[in-house]
N, C-alpha and C positions, 0 to 999 in steps of 0.2 A: 469744379460748377453743380450746386443743386440740379438736381436731376429734375425737381418738380417744377424749378423756377424754369426751368427751360420746356417746359409743358402747359405753362399760362398761358389763358388767351384773354385776353381782357375786352367784354362785347361791350361795344359802346350802338347807342343809337336813341332816341324818344322810348319812353318806356309804355305809356299806357296804353299807346295807338297800336304798337310791335308786339303784345304780351304772346301775342300764338307765335311769332315769328323770330321772339327770343327763348320760348321754349321748345322749340327746333332745333334753332342753334347751338342750345346747352344739348342737350338730349345725342344729338350729331358728334358735337364735339367731342362728348363722353364718350361716344361707341367708336372713336378716333384714336382713345385713350388720351386726349388732350384735358386739360383743366381748364373749366370756363369760371372767368370771374367776372362776377355779374352786380350791381349795387344792392339789387333787389336779393337775390341768391341768398342762401342758407351758410354760404362759405366765405362772404364776404366780410372781412373785419373791421366791424366803425371804427372812430378816430373819437377822439375827445371832446369835450364841449368846447373847448377853446379852438378848435379847427372847424373851417369852414368845412360844409359837407363836399363843396364841389372841388376844392382844394384838395381833400381827402381821398375821392375818386380820383385823380388825376395822380396823385402819390402812389395808389394803389395798380394804377393802368403801369408806372413807371417800373413797378416791379415786375410785371411780364414781359416775355420775347416776342410777344404778338397782340397784333390790335386788330379786330373785324368790327369794322363800321358799315353798320346800316342807314340808308338814309329811305326814309318814309315818306308821308305826307307831311308830318307836322315837324315845325321847326325846334318847337321844344322850349327847356327853360333857359335863360338867359344866364350868364358864366355869374356867381356873386362874390365868386371869393377874390382875396387880395394877392395871392403866393405866386402867381400866373398871370397875374397882371399884362407882364410884359408879351407875354405872347397875345394876347387878348387886344395889345394895342398895334402888334403887328399885324394879324387879319385884319384890322380897322384900316393901316396903311395899305396892306396889299389888296385891299378889296378898293382899293381907292374911295374908302369911306361908305361901299356899299352893304357891308355889315358894319353897323357903327355898337351893338352889344352880341357878341358870339354866343352863339348856344353851348352849355356845356359840353353834347355830344362832338361838336365842331371844333371845342378849344380840346380836348382829349383826343381829335386827328391831328390837329396841328403840333399838338405839344408830343405825340408820338412820332412822328414824322422829323419833327425839329432834332428827335433824339434818337434817330435813325433804327427804330423799332420796326420790323416786317408788318406791315399794313394788308390788308382786306378789305376792298370795298364792294358793297353789296346796295344797289339802290333800284328801288321800286319802278316796274318799267312806268306805271303810270306816270310820274313824277318828269320822265324824258317827254312822255307824249304830253302833257299838259304844256310840258316847256317850247313844243315844237311851235304848238299853237297859243302861245302865252295865254295859256289858260282861259280864252275866250270863248272859243269852240266846242268846250269840251261840256256837256250838259252836266250839271250835278259835280262840278268842281271841287274833288276834293285834299288838292295839295294848298298850304300855305304858301304866299309869295315869297316870303323869305328861305324857302328853300331851294328857290332856285338860284337865289345870291348865293347858297352855299353849293351847289353844283359849278354854277360859273367861276366862284374861287378856285376850287378845285381844278379844275380844266384847265386854268392859266396860270398855277404853280410851274415852275420851273420843274424840269426832270433832270435837274444835275444827279450824277451819278452817287453820291452821296444820299441823294431825298428820294427817300421810297415813297411811294401810294399816292401816286398821282393819276391810277387810272380804277376802271371798276365794274363789274360783271351785273347785270340786270336780272330780277326775277320778277315773276308777274302772280306767283303763291308759294305759301311755306313750303309742296312738294319741292320746286324749283329752286327754291332755294337750298334747301335739303341737301339736291343733287350737286347744285353748286359749289357747298361747301366740301361734300363728301370728294368732289372731285379736284380740288386744291388741298387736299392730304399733303400731300410730298410740298407743297409750298407754305402750308400753312406750319407743317412739324418741323420744317427744314431736311427731314431726308431725303434721299433719293435712290434708297433701296425698290429691289425689283421683286 
């Protein structure tokens, strides 16, 4: 087995609104001697013109042993590809129609889970706070309502032994996210050494 492949961690999230968070994740993974794969990163290998960019992202994610999925305030771009359409349809079906057009980051998570890739999820705390209040009592609400559908969808996924990735940790800022990822080191890299 290619050691570099074992060290690859695909980072999935919306991008424009989580620039700082993604930078922190990248730096932290590098400090843990892991190899972050990020679609905006300099090490990301782009596909050919005849391949949908979303399909290519999922292809690259499937070459990794691990996935970090960060859920923030924005739903993100809807999946535009065709190669993984059956997974998109399963999300639509399993969400009972609440998610009609899955975002690319949700699809990356779902495909990773369906292929038993190790997943760690991190959710911005205000998302869960706004969900509790249904977004109505929080002044200057920042969260897209569709994000609530993602969280509810993940909550209801079966906890089968062969399906990993149904729980998450929450973070309020980049410093807390960095600490959470550092504390997950043994679970992320799969080692249990002391």
